[in-house]
C-alpha positions in Angstrom: 0.0 0.1 0.1 1.3 3.4 -0.5 -0.2 6.3 1.5 0.1 10.3 0.0 0.0 13.1 2.4 -0.7 16.2 0.0 -0.4 19.3 1.8 -1.4 22.9 -0.9 -2.0 25.8 0.3 -4.1 28.3 -1.2 -3.2 31.5 -2.5 -4.5 34.5 -0.6 -7.9 35.7 -1.7 -8.4 31.7 -3.2 -9.3 29.6 -0.3 -12.6 29.0 -1.6 -12.1 29.1 -5.3 -9.0 26.2 -4.3 -11.8 23.9 -2.1 -14.3 24.4 -4.3 -11.7 22.8 -7.3 -10.4 20.1 -4.5 -14.2 19.2 -3.8 -14.2 18.0 -7.2 -11.9 15.5 -7.2 -12.8 13.8 -4.1 -15.9 11.4 -5.8 -14.4 10.5 -9.1 -10.6 9.9 -7.2 -12.9 7.3 -3.8 -14.5 5.3 -7.4 -11.4 4.4 -9.1 -10.2 0.9 -9.4 -7.2 0.5 -6.3 -8.6 3.4 -4.1 -8.0 2.7 -0.6 -8.9 6.1 1.0 -9.2 9.9 -0.3 -9.4 12.5 2.6 -10.1 15.7 1.5 -9.2 17.7 5.5 -8.8 21.5 5.5 -6.4 23.0 8.8 -8.3 24.5 11.6 -5.3 26.7 12.3 -5.1 28.0 9.5 -8.2 28.1 6.4 -6.5 28.2 3.3 -4.4 25.0 4.0 -5.7 21.3 2.7 -4.3 18.3 2.7 -5.7 15.6 0.9 -4.6 11.6 3.0 -4.9 9.1 0.6 -3.9 5.3 0.1 -3.3 3.3 -3.0 -3.5 -0.5 -3.2 -0.1 -0.3 -5.5 1.9 1.9 -7.6 0.2 0.5 -10.5 -3.5 2.5 -8.6 -1.5 5.6 -8.3 -0.7 6.0 -11.5 -3.7 5.5 -12.4 -5.0 7.8 -10.1 -2.5 10.5 -11.9 -3.0 10.5 -15.1 -6.4 9.7 -14.7 -8.8 12.6 -16.7 -10.6 14.2 -13.8 -6.8 14.4 -11.6 -5.9 16.3 -14.7 -8.4 18.6 -14.8 -8.3 19.6 -11.2 -4.1 19.9 -11.3 -5.2 22.4 -14.3 -8.1 23.6 -12.4 -6.6 24.6 -9.2 -2.5 26.0 -10.9 -3.6 29.8 -10.6 -5.4 28.8 -6.5 -3.0 27.3 -5.2 0.6 29.0 -3.6 2.3 25.8 -2.4 1.9 21.8 -2.4 4.3 19.5 -0.7 3.4 15.8 -1.4 5.1 13.1 0.7 4.5 9.4 -0.1 5.1 6.9 2.8 4.9 3.5 3.6 3.2 2.4 6.2 5.6 0.7 8.4 
């Protein structure tokens, strides 16, 4: 299994627009083969910081997700709304 922890920071004033676009990616991603968990979080300390917590069965499932039409549309739609994006690809120990 592969866990993804993606921390995304909105540009100032773009918090709600970014959240709206991020929400569009949740259901299609959860429906993908190999998706175990796909959850969007918002920081309680900074309303412009969001975290995707994802678990995928394997590398092939993760790659299919990244290559999917809805993920590519999400990345395009959020490019100008995002100040920073940090992605941690994790293995459970």
